[in-house]
C-alpha positions as CSV (number, residue, x, y, z in Angstrom):
1,M,5.4,-4.4,-83.7
2,A,2.0,-4.4,-82.0
3,R,0.0,-4.6,-85.2
4,P,0.4,-8.3,-86.0
5,R,-0.4,-9.2,-82.4
6,L,-3.5,-7.1,-82.7
7,L,-4.5,-8.9,-85.9
8,T,-4.0,-12.3,-84.1
9,D,-6.1,-11.1,-81.2
10,M,-8.9,-10.0,-83.6
11,T,-8.8,-13.4,-85.3
12,N,-9.2,-15.2,-81.9
13,Q,-12.0,-12.9,-80.9
14,L,-13.8,-13.4,-84.2
15,R,-13.6,-17.2,-83.8
16,Y,-15.1,-16.9,-80.3
17,F,-18.0,-14.8,-81.6
18,V,-18.6,-17.2,-84.4
19,W,-18.8,-20.1,-82.1
20,L,-20.9,-18.2,-79.6
21,G,-23.4,-17.5,-82.4
22,L,-23.4,-21.1,-83.5
23,A,-24.0,-22.3,-80.0
24,L,-26.9,-20.0,-79.6
25,L,-28.4,-21.1,-82.9
26,L,-28.0,-24.8,-81.9
27,W,-29.8,-24.1,-78.6
28,F,-32.5,-22.2,-80.4
29,N,-32.8,-25.2,-82.8
30,Y,-33.2,-27.6,-79.9
31,T,-35.7,-25.4,-77.9
32,T,-37.8,-24.8,-80.9
33,W,-38.0,-28.5,-81.7
34,T,-39.1,-29.3,-78.2
35,T,-41.7,-26.5,-78.3
36,D,-43.1,-27.3,-81.7
37,F,-43.0,-31.1,-81.7
38,A,-42.3,-32.6,-78.3
39,S,-45.8,-32.1,-77.0
40,A,-47.6,-33.0,-80.2
41,P,-48.9,-36.5,-80.6
42,N,-46.8,-38.8,-82.9
43,G,-44.5,-35.8,-83.5
44,V,-47.2,-34.0,-85.5
45,H,-47.4,-30.3,-84.8
46,T,-51.0,-29.1,-84.3
47,Q,-52.4,-25.6,-83.8
48,Q,-55.8,-24.5,-82.8
49,A,-57.0,-21.4,-84.4
50,P,-58.7,-18.8,-82.3
51,A,-62.4,-18.3,-82.7
52,P,-63.3,-15.9,-85.6
53,A,-64.4,-12.4,-84.9
54,N,-68.1,-11.7,-84.1
55,L,-69.5,-10.5,-87.4
56,A,-73.1,-9.9,-86.2
57,A,-75.4,-8.3,-88.7
58,N,-75.8,-4.7,-87.9
59,V,-75.1,-2.9,-91.3
60,P,-78.1,-1.4,-93.2
61,Q,-79.0,-3.5,-96.2
62,T,-79.6,-2.2,-99.7
63,P,-83.1,-2.9,-101.1
64,Q,-81.8,-5.5,-103.5
65,S,-80.2,-7.5,-100.7
66,A,-82.9,-7.4,-98.1
67,A,-83.1,-11.2,-97.9
68,A,-79.3,-11.6,-98.1
69,R,-76.7,-12.1,-95.4
70,P,-75.8,-8.5,-94.5
71,A,-72.7,-6.9,-95.9
72,A,-71.3,-3.4,-95.8
73,S,-71.3,-1.6,-99.2
74,P,-68.4,0.7,-99.8
75,L,-69.1,4.4,-100.0
76,P,-68.3,6.7,-102.9
77,S,-64.7,8.1,-102.8
78,A,-65.9,11.5,-101.5
79,A,-67.0,9.9,-98.2
80,P,-64.3,8.2,-96.1
81,M,-65.1,4.8,-94.8
82,S,-65.8,4.9,-91.1
83,A,-63.8,2.8,-88.6
84,P,-65.6,-0.1,-87.1
85,G,-66.4,0.1,-83.4
86,P,-66.8,-2.7,-81.0
87,G,-69.0,-5.4,-82.5
88,A,-69.0,-3.7,-85.9
89,T,-69.6,-5.8,-89.0
90,L,-67.3,-6.3,-92.0
91,P,-68.5,-7.7,-95.3
92,V,-69.3,-11.4,-95.0
93,A,-70.0,-14.2,-97.4
94,P,-72.8,-14.3,-99.9
95,A,-76.1,-15.5,-98.6
96,P,-76.4,-19.3,-98.1
97,G,-78.2,-20.8,-101.0
98,A,-77.1,-18.1,-103.5
99,A,-76.5,-19.7,-106.9
100,T,-72.9,-20.1,-108.1
101,V,-71.4,-20.2,-111.5
102,Q,-68.8,-23.0,-111.9
103,V,-65.7,-22.0,-113.9
104,H,-63.1,-24.5,-115.1
105,T,-59.8,-23.5,-116.8
106,D,-56.4,-25.2,-117.0
107,V,-55.3,-23.4,-113.8
108,Y,-58.6,-22.9,-111.9
109,D,-61.6,-24.6,-110.5
110,L,-63.5,-21.6,-109.1
111,Q,-67.0,-20.5,-108.1
112,I,-68.5,-17.1,-108.7
113,S,-71.6,-16.3,-106.6
114,T,-74.5,-14.7,-108.4
115,Q,-74.9,-12.5,-105.4
116,G,-72.6,-9.7,-106.3
117,G,-70.3,-11.7,-108.6
118,T,-68.0,-12.5,-105.7
119,L,-65.1,-14.9,-106.1
120,E,-65.8,-17.2,-103.2
121,H,-63.9,-20.4,-103.9
122,V,-60.7,-20.5,-106.0
123,K,-58.9,-23.8,-106.3
124,L,-55.4,-23.7,-107.9
125,L,-55.2,-26.9,-109.9
126,K,-51.4,-26.9,-110.4
127,Y,-50.6,-26.5,-106.7
128,A,-51.0,-29.3,-104.2
129,K,-51.4,-28.3,-100.6
130,V,-49.1,-31.1,-99.7
131,K,-46.8,-32.6,-102.3
132,G,-48.0,-36.0,-103.5
133,K,-51.5,-35.4,-102.1
134,S,-54.7,-34.7,-104.2
135,E,-55.8,-31.7,-102.1
136,R,-55.2,-28.5,-104.0
137,V,-54.4,-25.0,-102.6
138,V,-57.6,-23.0,-102.2
139,L,-57.6,-19.2,-101.8
140,E,-61.0,-17.4,-101.7
141,N,-63.5,-19.4,-99.7
142,P,-66.7,-18.8,-97.8
143,D,-65.9,-20.8,-94.7
144,P,-66.9,-18.5,-91.7
145,A,-63.8,-19.6,-89.7
146,T,-61.3,-18.5,-92.4
147,E,-63.5,-16.4,-94.7
148,Y,-61.6,-15.1,-97.7
149,L,-63.5,-13.2,-100.4
150,L,-62.7,-11.0,-103.4
151,Q,-65.7,-8.7,-103.8
152,T,-66.3,-6.2,-106.6
153,G,-69.1,-4.0,-107.8
154,L,-70.4,-0.6,-108.7
155,T,-71.8,1.9,-106.2
156,G,-72.9,5.5,-106.0
157,P,-74.9,8.2,-104.2
158,A,-77.7,7.1,-101.9
159,G,-81.2,6.9,-103.4
160,S,-80.3,4.7,-106.4
161,L,-79.8,1.0,-106.8
162,Y,-76.4,-0.3,-107.7
163,P,-74.8,-3.7,-108.6
164,T,-72.8,-4.0,-105.3
165,Q,-71.4,-7.2,-103.9
166,T,-74.9,-7.8,-102.4
167,A,-76.9,-7.4,-105.6
168,A,-78.5,-10.3,-107.5
169,F,-77.0,-11.1,-110.9
170,T,-78.1,-13.6,-113.5
171,A,-75.9,-15.9,-115.5
172,P,-76.6,-17.4,-118.9
173,Q,-75.4,-20.8,-117.8
174,P,-74.3,-22.5,-114.6
175,V,-71.0,-24.0,-115.8
176,Y,-68.2,-22.6,-118.0
177,R,-65.2,-24.5,-119.4
178,M,-62.2,-23.1,-121.3
179,G,-62.1,-24.2,-124.9
180,P,-59.4,-24.5,-127.5
181,S,-59.3,-20.7,-128.0
182,G,-57.7,-20.3,-124.6
183,V,-60.0,-17.4,-123.7
184,L,-63.0,-17.8,-121.5
185,R,-65.6,-15.1,-120.8
186,V,-68.1,-15.4,-118.0
187,P,-70.8,-12.7,-118.1
188,L,-73.2,-11.8,-115.3
189,T,-76.1,-9.4,-115.8
190,W,-77.8,-7.0,-113.4
191,S,-80.7,-4.5,-114.2
192,A,-82.8,-2.1,-112.3
193,N,-84.8,1.1,-113.1
194,G,-83.7,1.0,-116.8
195,I,-80.0,0.5,-116.0
196,T,-78.3,-2.6,-117.3
197,V,-74.8,-3.7,-116.2
198,T,-73.0,-6.7,-117.7
199,K,-70.1,-7.8,-115.4
200,T,-67.7,-10.1,-117.3
201,F,-64.8,-12.1,-116.0
202,I,-62.2,-12.9,-118.7
203,F,-59.8,-15.8,-118.1
204,R,-56.9,-16.8,-120.3
205,K,-55.1,-20.1,-120.6
206,G,-52.2,-20.6,-118.2
207,S,-52.7,-17.2,-116.6
208,Y,-53.7,-16.2,-113.1
209,R,-54.6,-12.7,-114.2
210,I,-58.4,-12.2,-114.4
211,R,-59.7,-9.2,-116.4
212,L,-62.9,-7.7,-115.0
213,Q,-65.1,-5.5,-117.3
214,Y,-68.3,-3.7,-116.7
215,A,-70.5,-2.7,-119.7
216,V,-73.0,-0.1,-118.4
217,H,-76.1,1.1,-120.4
218,N,-78.3,3.8,-119.1
219,G,-81.8,3.2,-120.5
220,S,-83.4,5.5,-118.0
221,A,-84.4,9.2,-118.4
222,Q,-82.0,10.3,-115.6
223,P,-78.2,10.6,-115.5
224,W,-76.6,7.8,-113.5
225,T,-73.5,8.4,-111.3
226,V,-71.4,5.3,-110.6
227,T,-68.1,4.4,-108.9
228,Q,-66.1,1.2,-109.4
229,Y,-64.7,-0.6,-106.4
230,A,-63.1,-3.8,-105.2
231,Q,-62.4,-5.2,-101.8
232,L,-60.6,-8.1,-100.2
233,F,-62.1,-9.5,-97.0
234,R,-60.4,-12.1,-94.9
235,N,-60.9,-13.6,-91.5
236,D,-57.4,-14.5,-90.6
237,P,-56.9,-16.1,-87.2
238,R,-53.3,-15.9,-86.2
239,T,-51.4,-19.1,-85.4
240,S,-47.9,-19.4,-84.1
241,G,-45.3,-20.2,-86.7
242,S,-42.6,-22.9,-86.5
243,Y,-38.8,-22.5,-87.1
244,F,-39.0,-25.8,-88.9
245,D,-41.7,-24.4,-91.3
246,P,-40.1,-21.0,-92.2
247,G,-42.9,-20.3,-94.6
248,S,-45.2,-19.9,-91.7
249,K,-43.1,-16.9,-90.7
250,A,-43.9,-15.1,-94.0
251,Y,-46.1,-12.1,-93.9
252,H,-49.8,-12.7,-94.5
253,G,-52.2,-9.8,-94.4
254,P,-53.3,-6.7,-96.2
255,A,-50.7,-4.8,-98.3
256,I,-50.7,-2.1,-100.9
257,W,-48.5,-0.4,-103.5
258,N,-49.1,3.3,-102.7
259,G,-47.6,4.5,-106.0
260,H,-44.1,4.7,-104.6
261,E,-43.4,1.8,-102.2
262,Y,-44.7,-1.5,-101.0
263,V,-46.5,-1.2,-97.6
264,K,-47.6,-4.0,-95.4
265,L,-50.7,-2.9,-93.5
266,D,-50.2,-5.2,-90.6
267,P,-53.7,-5.6,-88.9
268,A,-51.9,-5.9,-85.5
269,S,-50.6,-2.4,-85.8
270,S,-52.8,0.4,-84.6
271,D,-51.5,2.6,-87.4
272,Y,-53.3,0.5,-90.0
273,Q,-56.5,-0.6,-88.3
274,H,-58.2,2.3,-90.0
275,Y,-56.1,3.4,-93.0
276,T,-57.2,5.8,-95.8
277,R,-55.1,7.1,-98.7
278,T,-55.7,8.3,-102.2
279,V,-53.4,6.5,-104.7
280,T,-52.7,6.7,-108.4
281,D,-51.2,3.7,-110.2
282,G,-51.2,1.5,-107.1
283,W,-52.8,-1.8,-106.1
284,I,-54.2,-3.7,-103.1
285,A,-53.3,-7.2,-102.2
286,V,-53.6,-9.9,-99.5
287,P,-50.3,-11.9,-99.8
288,Q,-49.4,-15.1,-98.0
289,H,-46.5,-17.5,-98.4
290,D,-46.3,-18.2,-102.2
291,F,-49.8,-17.0,-103.1
292,V,-51.7,-13.7,-103.3
293,S,-55.0,-12.1,-104.2
294,A,-54.6,-8.7,-105.7
295,V,-56.7,-5.9,-107.3
296,V,-55.0,-3.6,-109.8
297,P,-57.1,-0.5,-110.7
298,P,-56.8,1.3,-114.0
299,T,-53.7,3.4,-114.5
300,G,-53.9,7.1,-114.2
301,A,-57.0,7.1,-112.1
302,P,-57.0,8.2,-108.4
303,Y,-58.3,5.4,-106.1
304,R,-59.1,5.7,-102.4
305,F,-57.4,2.8,-100.6
306,S,-58.8,2.0,-97.1
307,S,-58.5,-0.7,-94.5
308,Q,-60.6,-1.7,-91.5
309,V,-60.0,-4.3,-88.8
310,S,-62.4,-6.1,-86.5
311,G,-61.0,-8.8,-84.3
312,T,-59.2,-11.3,-86.6
313,A,-61.0,-10.0,-89.7
314,Y,-59.9,-7.2,-92.0
315,L,-61.2,-5.5,-95.1
316,L,-59.0,-3.8,-97.7
317,A,-60.8,-1.8,-100.3
318,A,-60.1,0.3,-103.4
319,S,-62.7,2.8,-104.6
320,G,-62.3,4.7,-107.9
321,P,-63.5,8.1,-109.2
322,E,-67.2,8.9,-110.0
323,H,-68.5,8.6,-113.6
324,T,-71.8,9.9,-114.9
325,V,-73.6,8.1,-117.6
326,A,-76.1,10.2,-119.5
327,P,-79.6,8.9,-120.4
328,G,-79.3,6.6,-123.4
329,A,-75.5,6.5,-123.1
330,A,-73.1,3.6,-122.4
331,L,-69.9,3.3,-120.3
332,T,-67.2,0.7,-120.0
333,L,-65.2,0.2,-116.8
334,G,-62.6,-2.4,-115.8
335,Q,-59.9,-3.5,-113.5
336,T,-57.5,-6.4,-113.2
337,L,-57.5,-9.1,-110.6
338,F,-54.7,-11.5,-109.8
339,V,-55.5,-14.7,-107.8
340,G,-52.8,-17.3,-107.6
341,P,-49.1,-18.1,-107.0
342,T,-46.6,-15.3,-106.9
343,L,-44.9,-16.3,-110.2
344,H,-42.5,-13.5,-111.0
345,A,-43.1,-13.5,-114.7
346,Q,-46.9,-13.4,-114.4
347,L,-46.8,-10.7,-111.7
348,E,-44.5,-8.6,-113.9
349,R,-46.8,-9.0,-117.0
350,T,-49.8,-7.9,-114.9
351,D,-48.0,-4.9,-113.3
352,P,-44.2,-4.6,-112.9
353,T,-44.7,-3.3,-109.3
354,L,-46.5,-6.5,-108.3
355,T,-43.1,-8.2,-108.3
356,Y,-42.5,-6.5,-104.9
357,L,-44.7,-9.3,-103.6
358,D,-41.6,-11.5,-103.9
359,D,-40.6,-10.3,-100.5
360,Y,-37.0,-11.1,-100.0
361,G,-36.6,-8.7,-97.1
362,K,-33.6,-6.4,-96.7
363,L,-31.5,-8.3,-99.1
364,T,-33.8,-7.8,-102.0
365,L,-31.0,-6.1,-104.0
366,L,-29.0,-9.3,-103.9
367,A,-31.9,-11.7,-104.0
368,R,-33.4,-10.4,-107.2
369,P,-30.3,-10.9,-109.4
370,L,-29.8,-14.4,-107.8
371,F,-33.4,-15.3,-108.7
372,W,-32.9,-14.0,-112.2
373,M,-29.8,-16.1,-112.6
374,L,-31.6,-19.2,-111.3
375,S,-34.6,-18.6,-113.6
376,E,-32.4,-18.1,-116.7
377,V,-30.4,-21.2,-116.1
378,H,-33.6,-23.1,-115.4
379,K,-34.9,-22.2,-118.8
380,L,-31.9,-24.0,-120.2
381,T,-31.8,-27.0,-117.9
382,G,-35.5,-27.5,-117.0
383,N,-34.4,-28.6,-113.5
384,W,-34.2,-26.2,-110.5
385,G,-31.6,-28.4,-108.7
386,V,-29.3,-28.3,-111.7
387,A,-29.9,-24.6,-111.9
388,I,-28.8,-24.2,-108.3
389,I,-25.6,-26.2,-109.0
390,V,-24.8,-24.1,-112.1
391,V,-25.5,-20.8,-110.3
392,T,-23.3,-22.0,-107.4
393,I,-20.4,-22.6,-109.8
394,L,-21.0,-19.1,-111.4
395,L,-21.0,-17.5,-107.9
396,K,-17.8,-19.4,-107.1
397,L,-16.2,-18.0,-110.2
398,L,-17.4,-14.5,-109.3
399,F,-15.9,-14.7,-105.9
400,Y,-12.8,-16.5,-107.0
401,P,-10.4,-13.6,-106.4
402,L,-11.6,-13.3,-102.8
403,S,-11.5,-17.0,-102.3
404,E,-8.0,-17.2,-103.8
405,T,-6.9,-14.5,-101.3
406,S,-8.5,-16.4,-98.4
407,G,-7.2,-19.7,-99.6
408,R,-3.6,-18.5,-100.0
409,S,-3.6,-17.0,-96.5
410,M,-4.9,-20.2,-95.0
411,A,-2.5,-22.3,-97.0
412,K,0.4,-20.2,-95.9
413,M,-0.7,-20.6,-92.3
414,K,-1.0,-24.4,-92.7
415,A,2.4,-24.6,-94.3
416,L,3.9,-22.6,-91.4
417,G,2.2,-24.9,-88.9
418,P,5.3,-26.8,-87.8
419,R,7.3,-23.6,-87.4
420,I,4.5,-21.9,-85.4
421,K,4.3,-25.0,-83.2
422,N,8.0,-24.9,-82.7
423,I,7.9,-21.2,-81.7
424,Q,5.0,-21.9,-79.3
425,E,7.0,-24.7,-77.6
426,T,10.1,-22.5,-77.4
427,Y,8.4,-19.5,-75.8
428,K,5.6,-21.3,-74.0
429,D,6.6,-19.6,-70.7
430,D,7.1,-16.1,-72.2
431,K,4.0,-14.7,-73.7
432,E,5.6,-11.4,-74.7
433,Q,8.5,-13.1,-76.5
434,L,6.1,-15.6,-78.1
435,G,4.1,-12.7,-79.6
436,R,7.2,-11.0,-80.9
437,A,8.4,-14.2,-82.5
438,M,5.0,-14.9,-84.1
439,M,4.8,-11.3,-85.5
440,E,8.3,-11.6,-87.0
441,L,7.3,-14.9,-88.7
442,Y,4.1,-13.4,-90.1
443,K,5.9,-10.3,-91.3
444,R,8.8,-12.3,-92.9
445,E,6.4,-14.7,-94.7
446,K,3.9,-11.9,-95.5
447,V,0.9,-13.6,-93.8
448,N,-2.1,-11.8,-92.5
449,P,-4.2,-14.1,-90.2
450,V,-7.4,-12.0,-90.6
451,S,-7.3,-12.1,-94.4
452,G,-8.6,-15.6,-94.4
453,C,-11.8,-14.6,-92.6
454,L,-12.7,-11.4,-94.5
455,P,-13.7,-13.0,-97.8
456,M,-16.0,-15.4,-96.0
457,L,-17.7,-12.5,-94.2
458,L,-18.2,-10.7,-97.6
459,Q,-19.8,-13.8,-99.1
460,F,-22.2,-14.3,-96.2
461,P,-24.9,-11.7,-97.4
462,V,-25.0,-13.6,-100.7
463,F,-25.6,-16.8,-98.8
464,I,-28.5,-15.3,-96.8
465,A,-30.0,-13.8,-100.0
466,F,-29.8,-17.2,-101.6
467,Y,-31.7,-18.6,-98.6
468,W,-34.5,-16.1,-99.1
469,V,-34.7,-16.8,-102.8
470,L,-35.1,-20.6,-102.2
471,L,-37.6,-20.1,-99.4
472,Y,-39.8,-17.4,-100.9
473,S,-39.8,-18.1,-104.7
474,V,-43.0,-20.1,-105.5
475,E,-41.2,-21.3,-108.7
476,L,-39.2,-23.6,-106.4
477,R,-42.2,-24.8,-104.4
478,Q,-42.3,-28.6,-104.5
479,A,-39.8,-28.6,-107.3
480,P,-38.0,-31.9,-107.7
481,F,-34.3,-32.4,-108.2
482,M,-33.4,-36.1,-108.6
483,F,-33.4,-39.3,-106.6
484,W,-34.7,-38.8,-103.1
485,I,-34.9,-34.9,-103.4
486,Q,-38.4,-34.3,-104.7
487,D,-39.0,-30.9,-103.1
488,L,-36.1,-28.4,-103.1
489,S,-38.1,-26.0,-100.8
490,A,-38.4,-28.7,-98.1
491,R,-35.8,-30.4,-95.9
492,D,-34.0,-33.5,-97.1
493,P,-36.3,-36.3,-96.0
494,Y,-33.4,-38.7,-95.2
495,F,-30.9,-36.1,-94.1
496,I,-28.4,-37.3,-96.8
497,L,-27.4,-33.9,-98.0
498,P,-26.7,-32.6,-94.4
499,A,-24.6,-35.7,-93.8
500,I,-22.6,-35.0,-97.0
501,M,-22.3,-31.4,-95.8
502,A,-20.8,-32.6,-92.5
503,M,-18.3,-34.7,-94.4
504,T,-17.2,-31.8,-96.7
505,G,-16.9,-29.7,-93.5
506,V,-14.5,-32.2,-92.0
507,L,-12.4,-32.2,-95.2
508,Q,-12.3,-28.4,-95.2
509,Y,-11.1,-28.5,-91.6
510,K,-8.3,-30.9,-92.5
511,L,-7.2,-28.6,-95.3
512,N,-7.2,-25.5,-93.3
513,P,-4.6,-24.5,-90.6
514,A,-5.4,-25.7,-87.1
515,P,-5.9,-22.9,-84.6
516,P,-3.0,-22.5,-82.2
517,D,-5.3,-22.8,-79.2
518,P,-6.1,-26.5,-78.5
519,V,-9.5,-25.5,-77.2
520,Q,-10.3,-23.6,-80.4
521,A,-9.0,-26.5,-82.4
522,K,-11.4,-28.9,-80.8
523,M,-14.3,-26.5,-81.3
524,F,-13.5,-26.1,-85.0
525,M,-13.3,-29.9,-85.3
526,F,-16.9,-30.1,-84.2
527,M,-18.1,-27.2,-86.3
528,P,-19.1,-29.3,-89.3
529,L,-21.4,-31.4,-87.1
530,V,-22.9,-28.2,-85.6
531,M,-23.5,-26.7,-89.1
532,A,-25.0,-29.9,-90.4
533,G,-27.4,-30.0,-87.4
534,L,-28.5,-26.5,-88.1
535,F,-29.0,-27.1,-91.8
536,A,-30.8,-30.4,-91.4
537,F,-34.2,-28.7,-91.4
538,F,-33.4,-26.0,-93.9
539,P,-34.7,-26.3,-97.5
540,S,-32.8,-29.0,-99.3
541,G,-32.0,-26.6,-102.2
542,L,-30.1,-24.4,-99.8
543,V,-28.1,-27.4,-98.4
544,L,-27.4,-28.4,-102.0
545,Y,-26.0,-25.0,-102.7
546,Y,-23.8,-25.3,-99.5
547,V,-22.6,-28.8,-100.4
548,V,-21.6,-27.8,-104.0
549,N,-19.9,-24.6,-102.8
550,S,-18.0,-26.7,-100.2
551,L,-16.8,-29.2,-102.7
552,L,-15.6,-26.5,-105.0
553,S,-13.8,-24.8,-102.0
554,I,-12.2,-28.1,-101.1
555,L,-10.8,-28.6,-104.7
556,Q,-9.6,-25.0,-104.7
557,Q,-8.0,-25.1,-101.3
558,W,-6.3,-28.5,-102.0
559,N,-4.7,-27.0,-105.2
560,I,-3.6,-23.8,-103.3
561,N,-2.2,-25.8,-100.4
562,R,-0.2,-27.9,-102.8
563,R,1.3,-24.9,-104.5
564,I,2.0,-22.9,-101.4
565,A,3.5,-25.9,-99.5
566,G,6.0,-26.3,-102.4
567,A,6.9,-22.6,-102.4
568,V,7.3,-22.3,-98.6
569,G,9.3,-25.6,-98.5
570,A,11.7,-24.2,-101.1
571,R,12.5,-21.2,-98.9
572,T,13.1,-23.2,-95.7
């Protein structure tokens, strides 16, 4: 006889914990708003980046770069890179005044410096920094305050000259534009002491994958030993993120695939401020919200990955095995670069493990199938908002057995409402007898009060995974739906969807049984308003999912209530 009462107590405790969590979230919502916006002029949140690290010139220069701004050349793989001490220098931008090659494709406007062939300014033509504005997202850039460079080259033992990121290259022409063929080749040439190296960047229409090739010819009388390398350098001053801009909370910094797992080399962690590891079939990358710069070495070759940190700047490098080119012989080397948005399909075509850059956190196992469903439906509909609606319906069908169980339990509780109220009034002064009478009623009518909560808890991880998909899938970045919703990854500008969400919540409250405790009943009555307030600043795509799911739940619960009320009424 004690079990039903225990179930009832568990239900009441669960409700209290839910409301405590909602109250804490609401308080966090309010305090974050005041912190992020209240002190900003005109409600605009501003942040001042800290000063960049001191990158004073103190690294020995190679002969071919004596007049250039100093930069540290990577060492052959046999010699580990030394950790920078106080005031140490990391690689910096090409020398001011170095000529650049302008490259124009259907997805890029970028500049390649003739000093080292460094990608120093990459503008993504299809991605506006702010929706509706002309300014585009820029990745690599030589601005000292936020320096971000992808440097590549060849190096080797001391005593010889090599086409490193400080070497002087020549270009046949200053401007390249992609033609009807859809393939664009940009060659740069370096020569010294009888060695000639042609460094060619290959671009393809619609692709953010850049193929880099080296054609080496040894015209000297001596063997020439060479190592291919690439490095990503970034000065990345940390700024505080905002709860109302969840993308600012996404990880940005060095990361690698070590051949087995995705590892974030957080510069703030002492474990990664000087990191060295030999990796086969891995890659290095600098991800940020929706975008990434990555280097994918050739498969099957052992590469030494290393990282260095100095202040707010960090260097992530990959150095390959040595190759010896005999006199009169030639050698071809190459690697793949990826600079652009983290589009799942393009990452997968470049290297399947690059898809781990779609960082959905601990719910990746749920988020990946959800994204796959969304993308497949989007192929049919051409609209991400419609895809969200269709996937929501499919998920509702998937969870229908659980929802049916929950709905039947709540419908029975609602149908028993008058009898429960009568028992409460009869035994209001005898708690023990009240408990026994309630247990007898639950047992006779085969009602389990907890069974209405369990299905909702089981669906909660799917809801959170859907949130991560909408937030961290660049495919949904600035994607329009219809009418006033022109960016599913941003909040509803007019808060219409949250208002609809509040109304659907009120309808659901009316359809569900009222808690026996009057205080709980009042709390649950205000729950839709609390939830709408919390969701007001979430991505509108997530609110759209919640609204559609709520509407389907209302229809389902109304139908179940109608059937259960008739069945219970027939027995009374």
